[in-house]
N, CA, C and O atoms as a GROMACS GRO file, in nm:
protein
  444
    1MET      N    1   2.254   1.380  -1.276
    1MET     CA    2   2.223   1.239  -1.274
    1MET      C    3   2.185   1.197  -1.132
    1MET      O    4   2.246   1.243  -1.036
    2PRO      N    5   2.085   1.108  -1.119
    2PRO     CA    6   2.050   1.063  -0.985
    2PRO      C    7   2.162   0.981  -0.923
    2PRO      O    8   2.239   0.916  -0.993
    3SER      N    9   2.168   0.985  -0.793
    3SER     CA   10   2.268   0.908  -0.720
    3SER      C   11   2.251   0.760  -0.752
    3SER      O   12   2.139   0.709  -0.749
    4GLY      N   13   2.359   0.693  -0.782
    4GLY     CA   14   2.354   0.550  -0.811
    4GLY      C   15   2.362   0.517  -0.959
    4GLY      O   16   2.377   0.400  -0.994
    5ALA      N   17   2.353   0.618  -1.047
    5ALA     CA   18   2.367   0.591  -1.191
    5ALA      C   19   2.513   0.560  -1.220
    5ALA      O   20   2.603   0.629  -1.172
    6ILE      N   21   2.535   0.456  -1.300
    6ILE     CA   22   2.671   0.417  -1.338
    6ILE      C   23   2.681   0.432  -1.490
    6ILE      O   24   2.609   0.365  -1.564
    7CYS      N   25   2.770   0.519  -1.534
    7CYS     CA   26   2.785   0.545  -1.676
    7CYS      C   27   2.927   0.511  -1.721
    7CYS      O   28   3.025   0.541  -1.652
    8ASP      N   29   2.936   0.450  -1.837
    8ASP     CA   30   3.065   0.417  -1.898
    8ASP      C   31   3.078   0.494  -2.029
    8ASP      O   32   2.988   0.491  -2.113
    9THR      N   33   3.191   0.562  -2.046
    9THR     CA   34   3.218   0.640  -2.167
    9THR      C   35   3.316   0.563  -2.254
    9THR      O   36   3.417   0.511  -2.207
   10SER      N   37   3.284   0.558  -2.382
   10SER     CA   38   3.373   0.491  -2.478
   10SER      C   39   3.494   0.580  -2.505
   10SER      O   40   3.477   0.697  -2.541
   11PRO      N   41   3.616   0.527  -2.489
   11PRO     CA   42   3.736   0.607  -2.516
   11PRO      C   43   3.754   0.634  -2.666
   11PRO      O   44   3.828   0.724  -2.703
   12VAL      N   45   3.687   0.558  -2.749
   12VAL     CA   46   3.703   0.572  -2.894
   12VAL      C   47   3.622   0.689  -2.948
   12VAL      O   48   3.676   0.777  -3.015
   13ASP      N   49   3.490   0.689  -2.920
   13ASP     CA   50   3.406   0.792  -2.980
   13ASP      C   51   3.336   0.884  -2.878
   13ASP      O   52   3.262   0.973  -2.917
   14GLY      N   53   3.360   0.863  -2.749
   14GLY     CA   54   3.305   0.952  -2.646
   14GLY      C   55   3.159   0.927  -2.611
   14GLY      O   56   3.103   0.998  -2.528
   15THR      N   57   3.098   0.829  -2.674
   15THR     CA   58   2.959   0.798  -2.639
   15THR      C   59   2.957   0.728  -2.503
   15THR      O   60   3.057   0.674  -2.458
   16TYR      N   61   2.840   0.730  -2.441
   16TYR     CA   62   2.831   0.666  -2.310
   16TYR      C   63   2.698   0.592  -2.296
   16TYR      O   64   2.600   0.618  -2.366
   17VAL      N   65   2.701   0.498  -2.204
   17VAL     CA   66   2.583   0.419  -2.172
   17VAL      C   67   2.571   0.418  -2.020
   17VAL      O   68   2.670   0.396  -1.949
   18CYS      N   69   2.450   0.443  -1.970
   18CYS     CA   70   2.429   0.448  -1.826
   18CYS      C   71   2.342   0.331  -1.779
   18CYS      O   72   2.248   0.290  -1.847
   19SER      N   73   2.376   0.280  -1.664
   19SER     CA   74   2.294   0.181  -1.594
   19SER      C   75   2.222   0.257  -1.483
   19SER      O   76   2.285   0.310  -1.392
   20CYS      N   77   2.090   0.263  -1.492
   20CYS     CA   78   2.011   0.347  -1.401
   20CYS      C   79   1.976   0.275  -1.271
   20CYS      O   80   1.957   0.153  -1.270
   21PRO      N   81   1.968   0.351  -1.162
   21PRO     CA   82   1.922   0.292  -1.036
   21PRO      C   83   1.772   0.265  -1.044
   21PRO      O   84   1.703   0.318  -1.130
   22ALA      N   85   1.723   0.182  -0.955
   22ALA     CA   86   1.580   0.150  -0.952
   22ALA      C   87   1.499   0.279  -0.942
   22ALA      O   88   1.532   0.369  -0.864
   23GLY      N   89   1.394   0.287  -1.022
   23GLY     CA   90   1.305   0.403  -1.018
   23GLY      C   91   1.335   0.509  -1.122
   23GLY      O   92   1.261   0.606  -1.134
   24TYR      N   93   1.445   0.491  -1.199
   24TYR     CA   94   1.482   0.589  -1.301
   24TYR      C   95   1.510   0.518  -1.433
   24TYR      O   96   1.546   0.400  -1.436
   25LYS      N   97   1.493   0.593  -1.543
   25LYS     CA   98   1.521   0.540  -1.676
   25LYS      C   99   1.568   0.654  -1.766
   25LYS      O  100   1.570   0.770  -1.724
   26GLY      N  101   1.604   0.620  -1.888
   26GLY     CA  102   1.645   0.720  -1.986
   26GLY      C  103   1.795   0.718  -2.009
   26GLY      O  104   1.870   0.653  -1.936
   27THR      N  105   1.837   0.788  -2.112
   27THR     CA  106   1.978   0.793  -2.150
   27THR      C  107   2.067   0.840  -2.036
   27THR      O  108   2.174   0.784  -2.014
   28ASP      N  109   2.022   0.944  -1.964
   28ASP     CA  110   2.100   1.000  -1.853
   28ASP      C  111   2.043   0.961  -1.717
   28ASP      O  112   2.084   1.016  -1.615
   29CYS      N  113   1.949   0.867  -1.714
   29CYS     CA  114   1.884   0.823  -1.590
   29CYS      C  115   1.815   0.938  -1.517
   29CYS      O  116   1.806   0.937  -1.394
   30MET      N  117   1.765   1.036  -1.591
   30MET     CA  118   1.700   1.152  -1.531
   30MET      C  119   1.547   1.140  -1.534
   30MET      O  120   1.478   1.223  -1.476
   31GLN      N  121   1.496   1.040  -1.602
   31GLN     CA  122   1.351   1.026  -1.614
   31GLN      C  123   1.298   0.934  -1.504
   31GLN      O  124   1.336   0.817  -1.496
   32ASP      N  125   1.212   0.988  -1.421
   32ASP     CA  126   1.151   0.912  -1.312
   32ASP      C  127   1.052   0.811  -1.369
   32ASP      O  128   0.971   0.845  -1.455
   33ILE      N  129   1.060   0.687  -1.322
   33ILE     CA  130   0.961   0.586  -1.361
   33ILE      C  131   0.838   0.607  -1.274
   33ILE      O  132   0.848   0.613  -1.152
   34ASP      N  133   0.723   0.620  -1.337
   34ASP     CA  134   0.598   0.634  -1.262
   34ASP      C  135   0.546   0.494  -1.232
   34ASP      O  136   0.472   0.436  -1.312
   35GLU      N  137   0.584   0.442  -1.116
   35GLU     CA  138   0.545   0.306  -1.078
   35GLU      C  139   0.393   0.292  -1.066
   35GLU      O  140   0.340   0.182  -1.075
   36CYS      N  141   0.324   0.403  -1.046
   36CYS     CA  142   0.179   0.400  -1.031
   36CYS      C  143   0.109   0.385  -1.165
   36CYS      O  144  -0.005   0.339  -1.172
   37HIS      N  145   0.176   0.425  -1.272
   37HIS     CA  146   0.113   0.422  -1.404
   37HIS      C  147   0.177   0.322  -1.498
   37HIS      O  148   0.108   0.246  -1.565
   38ASP      N  149   0.311   0.320  -1.502
   38ASP     CA  150   0.382   0.238  -1.600
   38ASP      C  151   0.356   0.089  -1.585
   38ASP      O  152   0.348   0.018  -1.686
   39SER      N  153   0.342   0.040  -1.462
   39SER     CA  154   0.323  -0.104  -1.443
   39SER      C  155   0.192  -0.136  -1.372
   39SER      O  156   0.176  -0.247  -1.321
   40GLY      N  157   0.100  -0.042  -1.368
   40GLY     CA  158  -0.023  -0.064  -1.292
   40GLY      C  159   0.005  -0.040  -1.146
   40GLY      O  160   0.120  -0.047  -1.102
   41SER      N  161  -0.097  -0.011  -1.071
   41SER     CA  162  -0.078   0.023  -0.930
   41SER      C  163  -0.027  -0.096  -0.851
   41SER      O  164  -0.086  -0.204  -0.856
   42PRO      N  165   0.083  -0.078  -0.777
   42PRO     CA  166   0.133  -0.185  -0.691
   42PRO      C  167   0.056  -0.196  -0.559
   42PRO      O  168   0.079  -0.288  -0.481
   43CYS      N  169  -0.035  -0.101  -0.534
   43CYS     CA  170  -0.109  -0.098  -0.408
   43CYS      C  171  -0.227  -0.195  -0.413
   43CYS      O  172  -0.295  -0.207  -0.515
   44GLU      N  173  -0.250  -0.263  -0.302
   44GLU     CA  174  -0.358  -0.361  -0.293
   44GLU      C  175  -0.477  -0.305  -0.214
   44GLU      O  176  -0.465  -0.201  -0.149
   45HIS      N  177  -0.589  -0.373  -0.221
   45HIS     CA  178  -0.708  -0.346  -0.140
   45HIS      C  179  -0.755  -0.202  -0.147
   45HIS      O  180  -0.793  -0.144  -0.045
   46GLY      N  181  -0.753  -0.143  -0.267
   46GLY     CA  182  -0.805  -0.008  -0.285
   46GLY      C  183  -0.712   0.103  -0.240
   46GLY      O  184  -0.753   0.218  -0.229
   47GLY      N  185  -0.585   0.069  -0.212
   47GLY     CA  186  -0.488   0.171  -0.174
   47GLY      C  187  -0.459   0.264  -0.291
   47GLY      O  188  -0.468   0.222  -0.406
   48THR      N  189  -0.426   0.388  -0.262
   48THR     CA  190  -0.396   0.488  -0.365
   48THR      C  191  -0.245   0.499  -0.382
   48THR      O  192  -0.172   0.524  -0.286
   49CYS      N  193  -0.200   0.480  -0.505
   49CYS     CA  194  -0.057   0.488  -0.536
   49CYS      C  195  -0.019   0.634  -0.560
   49CYS      O  196  -0.086   0.704  -0.636
   50VAL      N  197   0.089   0.678  -0.495
   50VAL     CA  198   0.141   0.814  -0.511
   50VAL      C  199   0.285   0.803  -0.560
   50VAL      O  200   0.370   0.749  -0.490
   51ASN      N  201   0.311   0.855  -0.681
   51ASN     CA  202   0.446   0.850  -0.736
   51ASN      C  203   0.535   0.949  -0.661
   51ASN      O  204   0.494   1.062  -0.633
   52THR      N  205   0.657   0.907  -0.629
   52THR     CA  206   0.756   0.993  -0.565
   52THR      C  207   0.885   0.982  -0.646
   52THR      O  208   0.899   0.886  -0.722
   53PRO      N  209   0.979   1.075  -0.634
   53PRO     CA  210   1.103   1.067  -0.712
   53PRO      C  211   1.177   0.935  -0.687
   53PRO      O  212   1.225   0.910  -0.577
   54GLY      N  213   1.186   0.853  -0.790
   54GLY     CA  214   1.258   0.727  -0.782
   54GLY      C  215   1.182   0.614  -0.714
   54GLY      O  216   1.237   0.505  -0.699
   55SER      N  217   1.060   0.638  -0.674
   55SER     CA  218   0.986   0.535  -0.601
   55SER      C  219   0.836   0.565  -0.603
   55SER      O  220   0.786   0.633  -0.693
   56TYR      N  221   0.766   0.515  -0.502
   56TYR     CA  222   0.622   0.539  -0.486
   56TYR      C  223   0.586   0.509  -0.341
   56TYR      O  224   0.666   0.452  -0.266
   57ARG      N  225   0.465   0.548  -0.303
   57ARG     CA  226   0.412   0.507  -0.173
   57ARG      C  227   0.264   0.475  -0.192
   57ARG      O  228   0.201   0.522  -0.287
   58CYS      N  229   0.212   0.395  -0.102
   58CYS     CA  230   0.070   0.360  -0.105
   58CYS      C  231   0.000   0.424   0.014
   58CYS      O  232   0.041   0.405   0.128
   59ASP      N  233  -0.105   0.499  -0.013
   59ASP     CA  234  -0.192   0.551   0.093
   59ASP      C  235  -0.305   0.450   0.105
   59ASP      O  236  -0.389   0.438   0.016
   60CYS      N  237  -0.308   0.379   0.217
   60CYS     CA  238  -0.399   0.266   0.235
   60CYS      C  239  -0.541   0.309   0.269
   60CYS      O  240  -0.563   0.410   0.335
   61ALA      N  241  -0.636   0.228   0.223
   61ALA     CA  242  -0.776   0.246   0.261
   61ALA      C  243  -0.791   0.208   0.408
   61ALA      O  244  -0.708   0.135   0.463
   62ILE      N  245  -0.896   0.257   0.471
   62ILE     CA  246  -0.921   0.226   0.612
   62ILE      C  247  -0.928   0.075   0.629
   62ILE      O  248  -0.995   0.005   0.553
   63GLY      N  249  -0.858   0.025   0.730
   63GLY     CA  250  -0.859  -0.117   0.760
   63GLY      C  251  -0.742  -0.195   0.703
   63GLY      O  252  -0.731  -0.316   0.724
   64PHE      N  253  -0.653  -0.125   0.629
   64PHE     CA  254  -0.539  -0.192   0.568
   64PHE      C  255  -0.410  -0.117   0.599
   64PHE      O  256  -0.412   0.004   0.621
   65ALA      N  257  -0.298  -0.189   0.599
   65ALA     CA  258  -0.167  -0.132   0.629
   65ALA      C  259  -0.062  -0.205   0.548
   65ALA      O  260  -0.093  -0.298   0.474
   66GLY      N  261   0.064  -0.163   0.562
   66GLY     CA  262   0.175  -0.226   0.491
   66GLY      C  263   0.221  -0.140   0.376
   66GLY      O  264   0.150  -0.050   0.332
   67ALA      N  265   0.340  -0.168   0.326
   67ALA     CA  266   0.399  -0.090   0.217
   67ALA      C  267   0.311  -0.089   0.093
   67ALA      O  268   0.305   0.011   0.022
   68ARG      N  269   0.241  -0.201   0.068
   68ARG     CA  270   0.152  -0.211  -0.048
   68ARG      C  271   0.006  -0.229  -0.005
   68ARG      O  272  -0.078  -0.271  -0.084
   69CYS      N  273  -0.025  -0.196   0.120
   69CYS     CA  274  -0.161  -0.211   0.176
   69CYS      C  275  -0.205  -0.357   0.173
   69CYS      O  276  -0.323  -0.388   0.156
   70GLU      N  277  -0.108  -0.446   0.189
   70GLU     CA  278  -0.134  -0.590   0.179
   70GLU      C  279  -0.181  -0.651   0.310
   70GLU      O  280  -0.223  -0.767   0.312
   71VAL      N  281  -0.176  -0.576   0.419
   71VAL     CA  282  -0.210  -0.630   0.551
   71VAL      C  283  -0.350  -0.585   0.592
   71VAL      O  284  -0.377  -0.465   0.601
   72ASN      N  285  -0.438  -0.681   0.615
   72ASN     CA  286  -0.571  -0.652   0.667
   72ASN      C  287  -0.558  -0.633   0.818
   72ASN      O  288  -0.523  -0.726   0.890
   73ILE      N  289  -0.587  -0.512   0.866
   73ILE     CA  290  -0.580  -0.485   1.010
   73ILE      C  291  -0.693  -0.561   1.078
   73ILE      O  292  -0.808  -0.556   1.033
   74ASN      N  293  -0.661  -0.630   1.185
   74ASN     CA  294  -0.762  -0.706   1.259
   74ASN      C  295  -0.829  -0.612   1.359
   74ASN      O  296  -0.779  -0.591   1.470
   75GLU      N  297  -0.943  -0.555   1.319
   75GLU     CA  298  -1.015  -0.462   1.406
   75GLU      C  299  -1.066  -0.529   1.532
   75GLU      O  300  -1.100  -0.461   1.629
   76CYS      N  301  -1.073  -0.661   1.533
   76CYS     CA  302  -1.120  -0.734   1.651
   76CYS      C  303  -1.017  -0.735   1.763
   76CYS      O  304  -1.051  -0.767   1.878
   77ASP      N  305  -0.891  -0.701   1.733
   77ASP     CA  306  -0.787  -0.698   1.837
   77ASP      C  307  -0.821  -0.601   1.950
   77ASP      O  308  -0.776  -0.621   2.063
   78SER      N  309  -0.900  -0.498   1.921
   78SER     CA  310  -0.935  -0.399   2.024
   78SER      C  311  -1.063  -0.438   2.100
   78SER      O  312  -1.112  -0.361   2.182
   79ASN      N  313  -1.115  -0.558   2.072
   79ASN     CA  314  -1.237  -0.607   2.138
   79ASN      C  315  -1.352  -0.507   2.132
   79ASN      O  316  -1.401  -0.463   2.237
   80PRO      N  317  -1.396  -0.468   2.011
   80PRO     CA  318  -1.500  -0.366   2.000
   80PRO      C  319  -1.642  -0.414   2.035
   80PRO      O  320  -1.730  -0.331   2.059
   81CYS      N  321  -1.665  -0.544   2.038
   81CYS     CA  322  -1.799  -0.596   2.064
   81CYS      C  323  -1.825  -0.601   2.215
   81CYS      O  324  -1.737  -0.638   2.293
   82GLN      N  325  -1.945  -0.565   2.254
   82GLN     CA  326  -1.980  -0.561   2.396
   82GLN      C  327  -2.076  -0.675   2.430
   82GLN      O  328  -2.127  -0.745   2.343
   83ASN      N  329  -2.100  -0.691   2.560
   83ASN     CA  330  -2.200  -0.787   2.611
   83ASN      C  331  -2.182  -0.927   2.555
   83ASN      O  332  -2.279  -0.991   2.513
   84GLU      N  333  -2.058  -0.974   2.554
   84GLU     CA  334  -2.024  -1.109   2.510
   84GLU      C  335  -2.048  -1.134   2.361
   84GLU      O  336  -2.058  -1.248   2.318
   85GLY      N  337  -2.058  -1.025   2.283
   85GLY     CA  338  -2.071  -1.041   2.139
   85GLY      C  339  -1.942  -1.095   2.080
   85GLY      O  340  -1.834  -1.069   2.133
   86THR      N  341  -1.952  -1.170   1.972
   86THR     CA  342  -1.836  -1.227   1.905
   86THR      C  343  -1.797  -1.137   1.789
   86THR      O  344  -1.880  -1.102   1.706
   87CYS      N  345  -1.670  -1.100   1.783
   87CYS     CA  346  -1.620  -1.013   1.676
   87CYS      C  347  -1.572  -1.099   1.560
   87CYS      O  348  -1.496  -1.195   1.578
   88LEU      N  349  -1.615  -1.063   1.439
   88LEU     CA  350  -1.570  -1.129   1.317
   88LEU      C  351  -1.494  -1.026   1.234
   88LEU      O  352  -1.553  -0.928   1.189
   89ASP      N  353  -1.365  -1.050   1.212
   89ASP     CA  354  -1.284  -0.959   1.131
   89ASP      C  355  -1.321  -0.980   0.985
   89ASP      O  356  -1.330  -1.093   0.938
   90GLU      N  357  -1.342  -0.870   0.913
   90GLU     CA  358  -1.373  -0.874   0.771
   90GLU      C  359  -1.272  -0.788   0.697
   90GLU      O  360  -1.189  -0.721   0.759
   91ARG      N  361  -1.278  -0.789   0.566
   91ARG     CA  362  -1.185  -0.709   0.486
   91ARG      C  363  -1.211  -0.561   0.510
   91ARG      O  364  -1.310  -0.505   0.463
   92GLY      N  365  -1.121  -0.497   0.584
   92GLY     CA  366  -1.130  -0.355   0.608
   92GLY      C  367  -1.232  -0.314   0.713
   92GLY      O  368  -1.256  -0.194   0.730
   93SER      N  369  -1.292  -0.409   0.782
   93SER     CA  370  -1.391  -0.376   0.886
   93SER      C  371  -1.409  -0.495   0.979
   93SER      O  372  -1.330  -0.589   0.977
   94TYR      N  373  -1.515  -0.490   1.060
   94TYR     CA  374  -1.547  -0.601   1.149
   94TYR      C  375  -1.699  -0.607   1.166
   94TYR      O  376  -1.771  -0.514   1.128
   95ARG      N  377  -1.745  -0.716   1.224
   95ARG     CA  378  -1.888  -0.734   1.249
   95ARG      C  379  -1.904  -0.802   1.384
   95ARG      O  380  -1.829  -0.894   1.417
   96CYS      N  381  -2.000  -0.757   1.462
   96CYS     CA  382  -2.030  -0.819   1.592
   96CYS      C  383  -2.149  -0.912   1.577
   96CYS      O  384  -2.251  -0.877   1.517
   97VAL      N  385  -2.136  -1.031   1.632
   97VAL     CA  386  -2.245  -1.129   1.632
   97VAL      C  387  -2.292  -1.142   1.777
   97VAL      O  388  -2.212  -1.170   1.866
   98CYS      N  389  -2.421  -1.123   1.799
   98CYS     CA  390  -2.477  -1.125   1.935
   98CYS      C  391  -2.497  -1.267   1.984
   98CYS      O  392  -2.515  -1.361   1.907
   99MET      N  393  -2.495  -1.278   2.116
   99MET     CA  394  -2.526  -1.406   2.182
   99MET      C  395  -2.674  -1.436   2.158
   99MET      O  396  -2.753  -1.343   2.139
  100PRO      N  397  -2.713  -1.564   2.158
  100PRO     CA  398  -2.855  -1.599   2.140
  100PRO      C  399  -2.942  -1.526   2.243
  100PRO      O  400  -2.907  -1.519   2.361
  101GLY      N  401  -3.054  -1.472   2.197
  101GLY     CA  402  -3.146  -1.402   2.286
  101GLY      C  403  -3.116  -1.254   2.300
  101GLY      O  404  -3.189  -1.184   2.370
  102LYS      N  405  -3.010  -1.203   2.235
  102LYS     CA  406  -2.976  -1.061   2.242
  102LYS      C  407  -2.976  -1.004   2.101
  102LYS      O  408  -2.954  -1.078   2.005
  103PHE      N  409  -3.001  -0.874   2.089
  103PHE     CA  410  -2.992  -0.810   1.958
  103PHE      C  411  -2.928  -0.673   1.974
  103PHE      O  412  -2.920  -0.619   2.084
  104PHE      N  413  -2.885  -0.618   1.863
  104PHE     CA  414  -2.808  -0.494   1.860
  104PHE      C  415  -2.891  -0.389   1.789
  104PHE      O  416  -2.937  -0.411   1.677
  105LEU      N  417  -2.910  -0.271   1.854
  105LEU     CA  418  -2.987  -0.163   1.793
  105LEU      C  419  -2.930  -0.030   1.840
  105LEU      O  420  -2.919  -0.006   1.960
  106ASN      N  421  -2.894   0.055   1.746
  106ASN     CA  422  -2.841   0.188   1.779
  106ASN      C  423  -2.728   0.182   1.882
  106ASN      O  424  -2.726   0.260   1.978
  107PHE      N  425  -2.634   0.092   1.862
  107PHE     CA  426  -2.516   0.077   1.946
  107PHE      C  427  -2.548   0.032   2.088
  107PHE      O  428  -2.465   0.049   2.177
  108ASN      N  429  -2.664  -0.026   2.111
  108ASN     CA  430  -2.702  -0.080   2.242
  108ASN      C  431  -2.749  -0.224   2.225
  108ASN      O  432  -2.812  -0.258   2.125
  109PHE      N  433  -2.718  -0.306   2.324
  109PHE     CA  434  -2.762  -0.446   2.321
  109PHE      C  435  -2.888  -0.460   2.404
  109PHE      O  436  -2.902  -0.397   2.509
  110TYR      N  437  -2.980  -0.543   2.356
  110TYR     CA  438  -3.106  -0.568   2.427
  110TYR      C  439  -3.129  -0.718   2.438
  110TYR      O  440  -3.078  -0.796   2.357
  111GLN      N  441  -3.205  -0.757   2.538
  111GLN     CA  442  -3.242  -0.898   2.552
  111GLN      C  443  -3.384  -0.917   2.508
  111GLN      O  444  -3.436  -1.028   2.511
   0.00000   0.00000   0.00000
């Protein structure tokens, strides 16, 4: 039985009932709940759900973090735009907006 299962045995007929810890189910609490399949993926923003014994984890798509990939990483925090370009954080990425009179081509700015 997984750690945390609480079972009570009837003194009359010897039958028992178990209260399972989170992540497990079944008569003896030995059946792992597949959180990725049984209730739909708990991962957000395209994260991949990976079932683990008694739990799950989310492998996040690029640009996202958190236990459920719920946090959009602000790629603008690293100041990726050059030559006074303005960084706009987007879902899972960023975009640089050039100053008037400048344009961006092949990772170089021109006037």
